N, C-alpha and C positions, 0 to 999 in steps of 0.2 A: 130218112128218119122213119122209125116205126111207131105205131100208136103206143101211147103210154097209158098209165093208170089214170082213171077219172077224167078221160077225155083230153089229157095233155099230150105233149110230144115227148118221147123218150129219145134222147140223143146219146149215142155211144161215141166216145172220143176216138180220134184216129189211132189205130193200133190197139184199141181196147176191145176186149171180147166180153159179151154179156151172155149169161147162161152157162158159162163154163164153171166148173167147180173152183172154188177159191181154196187157197191153202188153209190149214187149220187156224192160222192167226187172222185170216180175212184179207191178207194182202201178201204180195211177194215183192221183194225189193227189185227183182229183175223184171217183173211183169205187173206193175201197178195198174189198177183199173179205176176208171172214172166214168160215172154215169151222171148226166144232167137231165132231169125231167122238167119240162117247162109247161106251165098251165096258167090260165088267167082266171082271176076270181076277184070280185068286188072292185073292179077298176084297176087292179094291180097285176103285175106279172110275178109269178112265183117260180124261182129256180131251185129245185131240190137237188142238192149235190151229194153224191155218194163216192167214197174212195179217198184218194189223196190229191192234194194240190201242191205240186212241187216243180222245181226247175225242170224244164223240158216240155214234153207233149202235154202233160196234164195242165200245167199253168197256161200254156198257149190255148188249149181247148177251153179252159175256164174263162180266159180273157176274151176269146171269141164269143162265148155265150153272153158275157156282159156287154160286149160291143154290140151284138145283135139286138139285145134287149133295149139298149140305149137308143139305137137307130130306128128300130122297127116298132117298138111298143110304146104305149102311152102310160102315164101314171108311174107310181112308185114300183120299185123292184124289191121283192123280198127274197133273200138268199137263205134258204133253209139248209143249215149246216149240221143238223143233228146226226147225219150219217157220214160225216167227215172223220177220218181217223188220223189224218196228218196234214199239216200245212207248213210250208217253209217260208222264208223271207220273200221269195218270189211271189208266192200266192198272196201273202199279206200285202206286198207292194201293189199287186193287181187290184185288190180290194180298195186300198186307199186311193190309187189312181183313178179308179172308176167312181169312187165316192165323189171326188172333185168334179168329174165330168157330169155326174147326175145333178150335183148342186148347181152347176152352171146352167142347167136347164130347169132349175127350180123343182127338181124331183128328188126323191130320197132313195138311197140304197140301204136297205134295212136288213140286219142280221137276225136270223131266227135260230134259237136253241143250239148254239155251239156247245159241244161237249166241254166239260169242266177243264180238261187239259188244254183244249184249243182256246177257251176263254182266258185261261191264265197266260198263255203265250201271247195273245193279243193285248192283254193288260201289261205284261212285261215289255212289250214292244211300244207301249204308250199309244196305242191306236184304238183300243176298245171304246174309250170315251168319245171318239169321233162319230161313232155309229149309234143309231137308234137300235135298241136290242130288245127282243121279245122272246118269251119262252115258248110261244106257239104261233102258228100262222093265224089262227083264229083271233088270238089276242092282238096281233098286229093289225089285222083287218078291222077290228072293232075300234082300235085306238087311233089309226091314221086316217085323216080325211083323204078322199080321192083327189089326186092332183090333176 
C-alpha cells in the first residue's frame, strides 16, 4: 500500500492501475479501475471509494476493504461514494451484507454523498433507507456519536 492523501492509506485493487490515463468517459468496460483510500478521523474509519463496484474483482476488492475495516478498526465506518460512477447488484449486496455485520457489532456503516444516479439505484433496490446517509464526511462526523 502506498501513502494516500491526508495521511490515509491508498489501496489499489488487484489488477487496477493508478496514475494511468483514463478514457475520456473516465472508465473502460474492459479495464475498470477502483481505488479505495482509508483514513481515520473522529473515531471513525473513512473509506473513500473511486471507480466502479461490480461483479468480479472490484466487488471482491470492495468487500475485502469492508471486511478489513470490520475486523481491524473500531467505531463506525463511513463509505464515501461521491467518486463512484457505477455499482451493480453485487456491490449493493456487499453493502447490505456488511451493514448487517456492522450492526451485529453495534457499529454503523454510513454512506456519504452517493451521486444522484447511484442514490436512485439504491432507492429502487429498496436499500437506501437501511443506511444512515450524509452529504459530507464532516456532516456525518458531527452527527454520529463515536461508538
